[in-house]
N, CA, C, O and the ligand as a Tripos MOL2 file, in Angstrom:
@<TRIPOS>MOLECULE
protein
  277   275    70     0     0
PROTEIN
NO_CHARGES

@<TRIPOS>ATOM
      1 N         227.1370   -6.8840   48.2740 N.3       1 MET1
      2 CA        228.2960   -6.4330   47.4940 C.3       1 MET1
      3 C         229.4980   -6.2760   48.4060 C.2       1 MET1
      4 O         229.3930   -5.7640   49.5200 O.2       1 MET1
      5 N         230.6150   -6.7180   47.9210 N.am      2 GLU2
      6 CA        231.8260   -6.6390   48.7260 C.3       2 GLU2
      7 C         232.5490   -5.3180   48.4890 C.2       2 GLU2
      8 O         232.7730   -4.9250   47.3440 O.2       2 GLU2
      9 N         232.9060   -4.6490   49.5450 N.am      3 LEU3
     10 CA        233.6350   -3.3870   49.4180 C.3       3 LEU3
     11 C         235.0760   -3.6060   49.8490 C.2       3 LEU3
     12 O         235.3600   -3.9010   51.0100 O.2       3 LEU3
     13 N         235.9660   -3.4570   48.9010 N.am      4 ARG4
     14 CA        237.3750   -3.6450   49.2220 C.3       4 ARG4
     15 C         237.9920   -2.2980   49.6010 C.2       4 ARG4
     16 O         237.7100   -1.2720   48.9810 O.2       4 ARG4
     17 N         238.8270   -2.3240   50.6190 N.am      5 VAL5
     18 CA        239.4910   -1.0890   51.0420 C.3       5 VAL5
     19 C         240.9890   -1.3420   51.1650 C.2       5 VAL5
     20 O         241.4310   -2.4730   51.3710 O.2       5 VAL5
     21 N         241.7490   -0.2780   51.0370 N.am      6 GLN6
     22 CA        243.1910   -0.3480   51.2230 C.3       6 GLN6
     23 C         243.5710    0.5530   52.3850 C.2       6 GLN6
     24 O         242.9900    1.6220   52.5730 O.2       6 GLN6
     25 N         244.5480    0.1140   53.1590 N.am      7 LEU7
     26 CA        245.0390    0.9440   54.2420 C.3       7 LEU7
     27 C         246.0180    1.9550   53.6610 C.2       7 LEU7
     28 O         247.0420    1.5810   53.0900 O.2       7 LEU7
     29 N         245.6980    3.2370   53.8100 N.am      8 LYS8
     30 CA        246.5270    4.2750   53.2040 C.3       8 LYS8
     31 C         247.0540    5.2060   54.2790 C.2       8 LYS8
     32 O         246.4590    5.3500   55.3470 O.2       8 LYS8
     33 N         248.1900    5.8400   53.9740 N.am      9 ILE9
     34 CA        248.6940    6.9020   54.8380 C.3       9 ILE9
     35 C         248.3620    8.2210   54.1460 C.2       9 ILE9
     36 O         248.7550    8.4460   53.0020 O.2       9 ILE9
     37 N         247.6540    9.0700   54.8330 N.am     10 CYS10
     38 CA        247.2220   10.3370   54.2560 C.3      10 CYS10
     39 C         248.4330   11.2100   53.9520 C.2      10 CYS10
     40 O         249.3180   11.3710   54.7930 O.2      10 CYS10
     41 N         248.4680   11.7690   52.7490 N.am     11 GLU11
     42 CA        249.5890   12.6360   52.3770 C.3      11 GLU11
     43 C         249.4210   14.0340   52.9350 C.2      11 GLU11
     44 O         250.3210   14.8660   52.8210 O.2      11 GLU11
     45 N         248.2930   14.2890   53.5280 N.am     12 GLY12
     46 CA        248.0770   15.6080   54.1130 C.3      12 GLY12
     47 C         248.4840   15.6630   55.5740 C.2      12 GLY12
     48 O         249.1950   16.5800   55.9840 O.2      12 GLY12
     49 N         248.0450   14.6960   56.3630 N.am     13 CYS13
     50 CA        248.3080   14.7550   57.7990 C.3      13 CYS13
     51 C         249.0570   13.5250   58.2910 C.2      13 CYS13
     52 O         249.4740   13.4900   59.4490 O.2      13 CYS13
     53 N         249.2380   12.5270   57.4550 N.am     14 GLY14
     54 CA        250.0150   11.3640   57.8340 C.3      14 GLY14
     55 C         249.2640   10.3220   58.6310 C.2      14 GLY14
     56 O         249.8600    9.3460   59.0870 O.2      14 GLY14
     57 N         247.9860   10.5040   58.8060 N.am     15 CYS15
     58 CA        247.2220    9.5260   59.5730 C.3      15 CYS15
     59 C         246.8810    8.3280   58.6860 C.2      15 CYS15
     60 O         246.9050    8.4190   57.4580 O.2      15 CYS15
     61 N         246.5680    7.2260   59.3210 N.am     16 LEU16
     62 CA        246.1620    6.0390   58.5890 C.3      16 LEU16
     63 C         244.6640    6.0730   58.3540 C.2      16 LEU16
     64 O         243.8840    6.4400   59.2330 O.2      16 LEU16
     65 N         244.2800    5.6770   57.1410 N.am     17 TRP17
     66 CA        242.8480    5.6420   56.8480 C.3      17 TRP17
     67 C         242.5960    4.5760   55.8120 C.2      17 TRP17
     68 O         243.5140    4.1340   55.1210 O.2      17 TRP17
     69 N         241.3630    4.1700   55.7090 N.am     18 TYR18
     70 CA        240.9820    3.1450   54.7450 C.3      18 TYR18
     71 C         240.3850    3.7860   53.5130 C.2      18 TYR18
     72 O         239.4590    4.5930   53.5940 O.2      18 TYR18
     73 N         240.9300    3.4140   52.3790 N.am     19 ARG19
     74 CA        240.4240    3.9590   51.1270 C.3      19 ARG19
     75 C         239.7120    2.8710   50.3410 C.2      19 ARG19
     76 O         240.2760    1.8030   50.1050 O.2      19 ARG19
     77 N         238.5080    3.1300   49.9460 N.am     20 PRO20
     78 CA        237.8300    2.1740   49.0660 C.3      20 PRO20
     79 C         238.6010    2.0400   47.7600 C.2      20 PRO20
     80 O         239.1420    3.0270   47.2600 O.2      20 PRO20
     81 N         238.6590    0.8490   47.2070 N.am     21 GLU21
     82 CA        239.4340    0.6360   45.9830 C.3      21 GLU21
     83 C         238.9570    1.4880   44.8210 C.2      21 GLU21
     84 O         239.6940    1.7230   43.8640 O.2      21 GLU21
     85 N         237.7320    1.9420   44.9140 N.am     22 THR22
     86 CA        237.1680    2.7260   43.8190 C.3      22 THR22
     87 C         237.6430    4.1690   43.8350 C.2      22 THR22
     88 O         237.4390    4.8960   42.8620 O.2      22 THR22
     89 N         238.2770    4.5990   44.9260 N.am     23 GLN23
     90 CA        238.7170    5.9940   45.0250 C.3      23 GLN23
     91 C         240.1930    6.1200   44.7090 C.2      23 GLN23
     92 O         240.9680    5.1900   44.9340 O.2      23 GLN23
     93 N         240.5810    7.2790   44.1840 N.am     24 GLN24
     94 CA        241.9770    7.5050   43.8190 C.3      24 GLN24
     95 C         242.6510    8.5510   44.6990 C.2      24 GLN24
     96 O         243.8370    8.8310   44.5290 O.2      24 GLN24
     97 N         241.9250    9.1150   45.6150 N.am     25 THR25
     98 CA        242.4770   10.2130   46.4130 C.3      25 THR25
     99 C         243.5760    9.7220   47.3540 C.2      25 THR25
    100 O         243.5960    8.5560   47.7490 O.2      25 THR25
    101 N         244.4750   10.6120   47.7000 N.am     26 VAL26
    102 CA        245.5550   10.2670   48.6200 C.3      26 VAL26
    103 C         245.3610   10.9350   49.9740 C.2      26 VAL26
    104 O         246.2100   10.8190   50.8580 O.2      26 VAL26
    105 N         244.2440   11.6320   50.1320 N.am     27 TYR27
    106 CA        243.9840   12.3280   51.3850 C.3      27 TYR27
    107 C         242.8400   11.6770   52.1380 C.2      27 TYR27
    108 O         241.9140   11.1270   51.5430 O.2      27 TYR27
    109 N         242.9210   11.7490   53.4520 N.am     28 CYS28
    110 CA        241.8340   11.2260   54.2580 C.3      28 CYS28
    111 C         240.6360   12.1690   54.1710 C.2      28 CYS28
    112 O         240.7170   13.2720   53.6290 O.2      28 CYS28
    113 N         239.5420   11.6980   54.7170 N.am     29 GLN29
    114 CA        238.2960   12.4710   54.6150 C.3      29 GLN29
    115 C         238.4710   13.8620   55.2280 C.2      29 GLN29
    116 O         237.9670   14.8460   54.6860 O.2      29 GLN29
    117 N         239.1770   13.9450   56.3440 N.am     30 GLN30
    118 CA        239.3790   15.2290   57.0090 C.3      30 GLN30
    119 C         240.1490   16.1950   56.1190 C.2      30 GLN30
    120 O         239.7550   17.3500   55.9570 O.2      30 GLN30
    121 N         241.2510   15.7170   55.5450 N.am     31 CYS31
    122 CA        242.0810   16.5830   54.7120 C.3      31 CYS31
    123 C         241.3410   16.9660   53.4410 C.2      31 CYS31
    124 O         241.4980   18.0800   52.9400 O.2      31 CYS31
    125 N         240.5470   16.0640   52.9250 N.am     32 LYS32
    126 CA        239.7990   16.3650   51.6980 C.3      32 LYS32
    127 C         238.8750   17.5540   51.9180 C.2      32 LYS32
    128 O         238.8190   18.4650   51.0920 O.2      32 LYS32
    129 N         238.1620   17.5420   53.0150 N.am     33 THR33
    130 CA        237.2630   18.6610   53.2930 C.3      33 THR33
    131 C         238.0640   19.9120   53.6010 C.2      33 THR33
    132 O         237.6430   21.0170   53.2610 O.2      33 THR33
    133 N         239.2160   19.7500   54.2440 N.am     34 ARG34
    134 CA        240.0370   20.9090   54.5780 C.3      34 ARG34
    135 C         240.6330   21.5130   53.3080 C.2      34 ARG34
    136 O         240.6700   22.7340   53.1570 O.2      34 ARG34
    137 N         241.1000   20.6600   52.3970 N.am     35 LEU35
    138 CA        241.7300   21.1580   51.1810 C.3      35 LEU35
    139 C         240.7210   21.8160   50.2460 C.2      35 LEU35
    140 O         241.0680   22.6920   49.4540 O.2      35 LEU35
    141 N         239.4930   21.3880   50.3500 N.am     36 ARG36
    142 CA        238.4870   21.9690   49.4710 C.3      36 ARG36
    143 C         238.2900   23.4530   49.7900 C.2      36 ARG36
    144 O         237.8660   24.2280   48.9320 O.2      36 ARG36
    145 N         238.5980   23.8380   51.0210 N.am     37 GLU37
    146 CA        238.3950   25.2370   51.4120 C.3      37 GLU37
    147 C         239.5490   26.1190   50.9560 C.2      37 GLU37
    148 O         239.3980   27.3400   50.9040 O.2      37 GLU37
    149 N         240.6790   25.5450   50.6310 N.am     38 PHE38
    150 CA        241.8320   26.3390   50.2150 C.3      38 PHE38
    151 C         242.1500   26.0900   48.7440 C.2      38 PHE38
    152 O         241.8970   25.0010   48.2280 O.2      38 PHE38
    153 N         242.7040   27.0930   48.0690 N.am     39 PRO39
    154 CA        243.1320   26.8680   46.6910 C.3      39 PRO39
    155 C         244.3020   25.9010   46.6560 C.2      39 PRO39
    156 O         245.0600   25.8000   47.6200 O.2      39 PRO39
    157 N         244.4470   25.1960   45.5540 N.am     40 MET40
    158 CA        245.5450   24.2610   45.4170 C.3      40 MET40
    159 C         246.8660   25.0300   45.3670 C.2      40 MET40
    160 O         246.8960   26.1700   44.9040 O.2      40 MET40
    161 N         247.9500   24.4250   45.8330 N.am     41 PRO41
    162 CA        249.2450   25.1120   45.8870 C.3      41 PRO41
    163 C         249.6740   25.7050   44.5480 C.2      41 PRO41
    164 O         250.2320   26.8020   44.5190 O.2      41 PRO41
    165 N         249.4290   25.0130   43.4460 N.am     42 HIS42
    166 CA        249.9430   25.5150   42.1730 C.3      42 HIS42
    167 C         249.1640   26.7300   41.6770 C.2      42 HIS42
    168 O         249.6730   27.4880   40.8510 O.2      42 HIS42
    169 N         247.9480   26.9290   42.1610 N.am     43 THR43
    170 CA        247.2200   28.1250   41.7730 C.3      43 THR43
    171 C         247.6280   29.2970   42.6550 C.2      43 THR43
    172 O         247.4740   30.4570   42.2720 O.2      43 THR43
    173 N         248.1520   28.9860   43.8420 N.am     44 ARG44
    174 CA        248.5570   30.0370   44.7600 C.3      44 ARG44
    175 C         249.9000   30.6230   44.3540 C.2      44 ARG44
    176 O         250.1870   31.7810   44.6570 O.2      44 ARG44
    177 N         250.7130   29.8460   43.6800 N.am     45 LYS45
    178 CA        252.0890   30.2390   43.3880 C.3      45 LYS45
    179 C         252.1450   31.5030   42.5400 C.2      45 LYS45
    180 O         253.0370   32.3330   42.7120 O.2      45 LYS45
    181 N         251.2050   31.6450   41.6370 N.am     46 ARG46
    182 CA        251.2580   32.7580   40.6920 C.3      46 ARG46
    183 C         251.2490   34.1030   41.3910 C.2      46 ARG46
    184 O         251.9220   35.0430   40.9670 O.2      46 ARG46
    185 N         250.4720   34.1850   42.4760 N.am     47 ARG47
    186 CA        250.2950   35.4860   43.0910 C.3      47 ARG47
    187 C         251.4840   35.8910   43.9440 C.2      47 ARG47
    188 O         251.7700   37.0890   43.9490 O.2      47 ARG47
    189 N         252.1620   35.1110   44.6140 N.am     48 GLY48
    190 CA        253.2000   35.6050   45.5310 C.3      48 GLY48
    191 C         254.2250   36.4910   44.8630 C.2      48 GLY48
    192 O         254.2380   36.6150   43.6380 O.2      48 GLY48
    193 N         255.0760   37.1020   45.6450 N.am     49 ARG49
    194 CA        256.1290   37.9280   45.0370 C.3      49 ARG49
    195 C         257.1030   37.0100   44.3070 C.2      49 ARG49
    196 O         257.2790   35.8540   44.6900 O.2      49 ARG49
    197 N         257.7310   37.5260   43.2610 N.am     50 PRO50
    198 CA        258.6870   36.6870   42.5140 C.3      50 PRO50
    199 C         259.8770   36.3310   43.3960 C.2      50 PRO50
    200 O         260.3400   37.1550   44.1840 O.2      50 PRO50
    201 N         260.3570   35.1370   43.2670 N.am     51 SER51
    202 CA        261.4570   34.7190   44.1320 C.3      51 SER51
    203 C         262.7600   35.3060   43.6200 C.2      51 SER51
    204 O         263.0630   35.2450   42.4290 O.2      51 SER51
    205 N         263.5200   35.8710   44.5360 N.am     52 ARG52
    206 CA        264.7950   36.4920   44.1410 C.3      52 ARG52
    207 C         265.9580   35.5610   44.4030 C.2      52 ARG52
    208 O         267.1000   35.8820   44.0740 O.2      52 ARG52
    209 N         265.6840   34.4300   44.9820 N.am     53 GLU53
    210 CA        266.7890   33.5570   45.3730 C.3      53 GLU53
    211 C         267.4940   32.9580   44.1680 C.2      53 GLU53
    212 O         268.6520   32.5530   44.2640 O.2      53 GLU53
    213 N         266.8090   32.8980   43.0390 N.am     54 ILE54
    214 CA        267.4060   32.2630   41.8670 C.3      54 ILE54
    215 C         268.4120   33.1880   41.2030 C.2      54 ILE54
    216 O         269.4410   32.7310   40.7040 O.2      54 ILE54
    217 N         268.1250   34.4850   41.1920 N.am     55 LEU55
    218 CA        268.9750   35.4340   40.4700 C.3      55 LEU55
    219 C         270.4390   35.4560   40.9230 C.2      55 LEU55
    220 O         271.3300   35.3280   40.0830 O.2      55 LEU55
    221 N         270.7130   35.6130   42.2110 N.am     56 PRO56
    222 CA        272.1400   35.6360   42.6200 C.3      56 PRO56
    223 C         272.8820   34.3970   42.1610 C.2      56 PRO56
    224 O         274.0690   34.4610   41.8410 O.2      56 PRO56
    225 N         272.1870   33.2690   42.1280 N.am     57 GLN57
    226 CA        272.8340   32.0400   41.6720 C.3      57 GLN57
    227 C         273.2130   32.1550   40.1990 C.2      57 GLN57
    228 O         274.3000   31.7470   39.7900 O.2      57 GLN57
    229 N         272.3100   32.7110   39.4200 N.am     58 ILE58
    230 CA        272.5730   32.8490   37.9830 C.3      58 ILE58
    231 C         273.7600   33.7780   37.7690 C.2      58 ILE58
    232 O         274.6260   33.4980   36.9400 O.2      58 ILE58
    233 N         273.8060   34.8820   38.5100 N.am     59 TRP59
    234 CA        274.9070   35.8290   38.3490 C.3      59 TRP59
    235 C         276.2190   35.1980   38.7900 C.2      59 TRP59
    236 O         277.2650   35.4110   38.1770 O.2      59 TRP59
    237 N         276.1460   34.4220   39.8590 N.am     60 ALA60
    238 CA        277.3580   33.7690   40.3390 C.3      60 ALA60
    239 C         277.8890   32.8190   39.2750 C.2      60 ALA60
    240 O         279.0980   32.7370   39.0570 O.2      60 ALA60
    241 N         276.9930   32.1090   38.6190 N.am     61 VAL61
    242 CA        277.4050   31.1750   37.5690 C.3      61 VAL61
    243 C         277.9590   31.9610   36.3830 C.2      61 VAL61
    244 O         278.9710   31.5720   35.8010 O.2      61 VAL61
    245 N         277.2990   33.0700   36.0190 N.am     62 ALA62
    246 CA        277.7530   33.8790   34.8970 C.3      62 ALA62
    247 C         279.1370   34.4490   35.1890 C.2      62 ALA62
    248 O         280.0000   34.5040   34.3130 O.2      62 ALA62
    249 N         279.3290   34.8650   36.4180 N.am     63 GLU63
    250 CA        280.6130   35.4140   36.8020 C.3      63 GLU63
    251 C         281.7020   34.3460   36.7220 C.2      63 GLU63
    252 O         282.7980   34.5810   36.2120 O.2      63 GLU63
    253 N         281.3730   33.1950   37.2280 N.am     64 ALA64
    254 CA        282.3390   32.1060   37.2040 C.3      64 ALA64
    255 C         282.6730   31.7240   35.7640 C.2      64 ALA64
    256 O         283.8310   31.4720   35.4340 O.2      64 ALA64
    257 N         281.6550   31.6840   34.9180 N.am     65 ALA65
    258 CA        281.8790   31.3480   33.5260 C.3      65 ALA65
    259 C         282.6990   32.4400   32.8430 C.2      65 ALA65
    260 O         283.5780   32.1520   32.0320 O.2      65 ALA65
    261 N         282.4000   33.7040   33.1810 N.am     66 GLY66
    262 CA        283.1280   34.8060   32.5820 C.3      66 GLY66
    263 C         284.5890   34.7990   33.0120 C.2      66 GLY66
    264 O         285.4720   35.1500   32.2290 O.2      66 GLY66
    265 N         284.8380   34.4090   34.2260 N.am     67 GLY67
    266 CA        286.2050   34.3540   34.7200 C.3      67 GLY67
    267 C         287.0210   33.2990   34.0200 C.2      67 GLY67
    268 O         288.2360   33.4300   33.8740 O.2      67 GLY67
    269 N         286.3520   32.2540   33.5880 N.am     68 LEU68
    270 CA        287.0640   31.1660   32.9370 C.3      68 LEU68
    271 C         287.4170   31.4930   31.4930 C.2      68 LEU68
    272 O         288.3940   30.9930   30.9350 O.2      68 LEU68
    273 N         286.5780   32.3570   30.9060 N.am     69 LEU69
    274 CA        286.7920   32.6330   29.4810 C.3      69 LEU69
    275 C         287.9110   33.6650   29.2450 C.2      69 LEU69
    276 O         288.2090   34.0020   28.0990 O.2      69 LEU69
    277 ZN        244.6360   13.6020   56.4430 Zn       70 ZN70
@<TRIPOS>BOND
     1     1     2 1
     2     2     3 1
     3     3     4 2
     4     3     5 am
     5     5     6 1
     6     6     7 1
     7     7     8 2
     8     7     9 am
     9     9    10 1
    10    10    11 1
    11    11    12 2
    12    11    13 am
    13    13    14 1
    14    14    15 1
    15    15    16 2
    16    15    17 am
    17    17    18 1
    18    18    19 1
    19    19    20 2
    20    19    21 am
    21    21    22 1
    22    22    23 1
    23    23    24 2
    24    23    25 am
    25    25    26 1
    26    26    27 1
    27    27    28 2
    28    27    29 am
    29    29    30 1
    30    30    31 1
    31    31    32 2
    32    31    33 am
    33    33    34 1
    34    34    35 1
    35    35    36 2
    36    35    37 am
    37    37    38 1
    38    38    39 1
    39    39    40 2
    40    39    41 am
    41    41    42 1
    42    42    43 1
    43    43    44 2
    44    43    45 am
    45    45    46 1
    46    46    47 1
    47    47    48 2
    48    47    49 am
    49    49    50 1
    50    50    51 1
    51    51    52 2
    52    51    53 am
    53    53    54 1
    54    54    55 1
    55    55    56 2
    56    55    57 am
    57    57    58 1
    58    58    59 1
    59    59    60 2
    60    59    61 am
    61    61    62 1
    62    62    63 1
    63    63    64 2
    64    63    65 am
    65    65    66 1
    66    66    67 1
    67    67    68 2
    68    67    69 am
    69    69    70 1
    70    70    71 1
    71    71    72 2
    72    71    73 am
    73    73    74 1
    74    74    75 1
    75    75    76 2
    76    75    77 am
    77    77    78 1
    78    78    79 1
    79    79    80 2
    80    79    81 am
    81    81    82 1
    82    82    83 1
    83    83    84 2
    84    83    85 am
    85    85    86 1
    86    86    87 1
    87    87    88 2
    88    87    89 am
    89    89    90 1
    90    90    91 1
    91    91    92 2
    92    91    93 am
    93    93    94 1
    94    94    95 1
    95    95    96 2
    96    95    97 am
    97    97    98 1
    98    98    99 1
    99    99   100 2
   100    99   101 am
   101   101   102 1
   102   102   103 1
   103   103   104 2
   104   103   105 am
   105   105   106 1
   106   106   107 1
   107   107   108 2
   108   107   109 am
   109   109   110 1
   110   110   111 1
   111   111   112 2
   112   111   113 am
   113   113   114 1
   114   114   115 1
   115   115   116 2
   116   115   117 am
   117   117   118 1
   118   118   119 1
   119   119   120 2
   120   119   121 am
   121   121   122 1
   122   122   123 1
   123   123   124 2
   124   123   125 am
   125   125   126 1
   126   126   127 1
   127   127   128 2
   128   127   129 am
   129   129   130 1
   130   130   131 1
   131   131   132 2
   132   131   133 am
   133   133   134 1
   134   134   135 1
   135   135   136 2
   136   135   137 am
   137   137   138 1
   138   138   139 1
   139   139   140 2
   140   139   141 am
   141   141   142 1
   142   142   143 1
   143   143   144 2
   144   143   145 am
   145   145   146 1
   146   146   147 1
   147   147   148 2
   148   147   149 am
   149   149   150 1
   150   150   151 1
   151   151   152 2
   152   151   153 am
   153   153   154 1
   154   154   155 1
   155   155   156 2
   156   155   157 am
   157   157   158 1
   158   158   159 1
   159   159   160 2
   160   159   161 am
   161   161   162 1
   162   162   163 1
   163   163   164 2
   164   163   165 am
   165   165   166 1
   166   166   167 1
   167   167   168 2
   168   167   169 am
   169   169   170 1
   170   170   171 1
   171   171   172 2
   172   171   173 am
   173   173   174 1
   174   174   175 1
   175   175   176 2
   176   175   177 am
   177   177   178 1
   178   178   179 1
   179   179   180 2
   180   179   181 am
   181   181   182 1
   182   182   183 1
   183   183   184 2
   184   183   185 am
   185   185   186 1
   186   186   187 1
   187   187   188 2
   188   187   189 am
   189   189   190 1
   190   190   191 1
   191   191   192 2
   192   191   193 am
   193   193   194 1
   194   194   195 1
   195   195   196 2
   196   195   197 am
   197   197   198 1
   198   198   199 1
   199   199   200 2
   200   199   201 am
   201   201   202 1
   202   202   203 1
   203   203   204 2
   204   203   205 am
   205   205   206 1
   206   206   207 1
   207   207   208 2
   208   207   209 am
   209   209   210 1
   210   210   211 1
   211   211   212 2
   212   211   213 am
   213   213   214 1
   214   214   215 1
   215   215   216 2
   216   215   217 am
   217   217   218 1
   218   218   219 1
   219   219   220 2
   220   219   221 am
   221   221   222 1
   222   222   223 1
   223   223   224 2
   224   223   225 am
   225   225   226 1
   226   226   227 1
   227   227   228 2
   228   227   229 am
   229   229   230 1
   230   230   231 1
   231   231   232 2
   232   231   233 am
   233   233   234 1
   234   234   235 1
   235   235   236 2
   236   235   237 am
   237   237   238 1
   238   238   239 1
   239   239   240 2
   240   239   241 am
   241   241   242 1
   242   242   243 1
   243   243   244 2
   244   243   245 am
   245   245   246 1
   246   246   247 1
   247   247   248 2
   248   247   249 am
   249   249   250 1
   250   250   251 1
   251   251   252 2
   252   251   253 am
   253   253   254 1
   254   254   255 1
   255   255   256 2
   256   255   257 am
   257   257   258 1
   258   258   259 1
   259   259   260 2
   260   259   261 am
   261   261   262 1
   262   262   263 1
   263   263   264 2
   264   263   265 am
   265   265   266 1
   266   266   267 1
   267   267   268 2
   268   267   269 am
   269   269   270 1
   270   270   271 1
   271   271   272 2
   272   271   273 am
   273   273   274 1
   274   274   275 1
   275   275   276 2
@<TRIPOS>SUBSTRUCTURE
     1 MET1         2 RESIDUE 1 A MET
     2 GLU2         6 RESIDUE 1 A GLU
     3 LEU3        10 RESIDUE 1 A LEU
     4 ARG4        14 RESIDUE 1 A ARG
     5 VAL5        18 RESIDUE 1 A VAL
     6 GLN6        22 RESIDUE 1 A GLN
     7 LEU7        26 RESIDUE 1 A LEU
     8 LYS8        30 RESIDUE 1 A LYS
     9 ILE9        34 RESIDUE 1 A ILE
    10 CYS10       38 RESIDUE 1 A CYS
    11 GLU11       42 RESIDUE 1 A GLU
    12 GLY12       46 RESIDUE 1 A GLY
    13 CYS13       50 RESIDUE 1 A CYS
    14 GLY14       54 RESIDUE 1 A GLY
    15 CYS15       58 RESIDUE 1 A CYS
    16 LEU16       62 RESIDUE 1 A LEU
    17 TRP17       66 RESIDUE 1 A TRP
    18 TYR18       70 RESIDUE 1 A TYR
    19 ARG19       74 RESIDUE 1 A ARG
    20 PRO20       78 RESIDUE 1 A PRO
    21 GLU21       82 RESIDUE 1 A GLU
    22 THR22       86 RESIDUE 1 A THR
    23 GLN23       90 RESIDUE 1 A GLN
    24 GLN24       94 RESIDUE 1 A GLN
    25 THR25       98 RESIDUE 1 A THR
    26 VAL26      102 RESIDUE 1 A VAL
    27 TYR27      106 RESIDUE 1 A TYR
    28 CYS28      110 RESIDUE 1 A CYS
    29 GLN29      114 RESIDUE 1 A GLN
    30 GLN30      118 RESIDUE 1 A GLN
    31 CYS31      122 RESIDUE 1 A CYS
    32 LYS32      126 RESIDUE 1 A LYS
    33 THR33      130 RESIDUE 1 A THR
    34 ARG34      134 RESIDUE 1 A ARG
    35 LEU35      138 RESIDUE 1 A LEU
    36 ARG36      142 RESIDUE 1 A ARG
    37 GLU37      146 RESIDUE 1 A GLU
    38 PHE38      150 RESIDUE 1 A PHE
    39 PRO39      154 RESIDUE 1 A PRO
    40 MET40      158 RESIDUE 1 A MET
    41 PRO41      162 RESIDUE 1 A PRO
    42 HIS42      166 RESIDUE 1 A HIS
    43 THR43      170 RESIDUE 1 A THR
    44 ARG44      174 RESIDUE 1 A ARG
    45 LYS45      178 RESIDUE 1 A LYS
    46 ARG46      182 RESIDUE 1 A ARG
    47 ARG47      186 RESIDUE 1 A ARG
    48 GLY48      190 RESIDUE 1 A GLY
    49 ARG49      194 RESIDUE 1 A ARG
    50 PRO50      198 RESIDUE 1 A PRO
    51 SER51      202 RESIDUE 1 A SER
    52 ARG52      206 RESIDUE 1 A ARG
    53 GLU53      210 RESIDUE 1 A GLU
    54 ILE54      214 RESIDUE 1 A ILE
    55 LEU55      218 RESIDUE 1 A LEU
    56 PRO56      222 RESIDUE 1 A PRO
    57 GLN57      226 RESIDUE 1 A GLN
    58 ILE58      230 RESIDUE 1 A ILE
    59 TRP59      234 RESIDUE 1 A TRP
    60 ALA60      238 RESIDUE 1 A ALA
    61 VAL61      242 RESIDUE 1 A VAL
    62 ALA62      246 RESIDUE 1 A ALA
    63 GLU63      250 RESIDUE 1 A GLU
    64 ALA64      254 RESIDUE 1 A ALA
    65 ALA65      258 RESIDUE 1 A ALA
    66 GLY66      262 RESIDUE 1 A GLY
    67 GLY67      266 RESIDUE 1 A GLY
    68 LEU68      270 RESIDUE 1 A LEU
    69 LEU69      274 RESIDUE 1 A LEU
    70 ZN70       277 GROUP 0 **** ****
């Protein structure tokens, strides 16, 4: 049986690796095992403190809009 592979650049560490055509992952074997030990970024986001950087921007826009009216 012929196994086709593609040369891929790992999105985790940037190294070059060969991916079998049957796989869809974008990470090399090393990163895959490493990522399995950590929660995915989008599940981690919920817990951190709420970001305050957005609020001053909103107020600045509201102020600017209020000044124009
Ligand atoms: Zn990697």
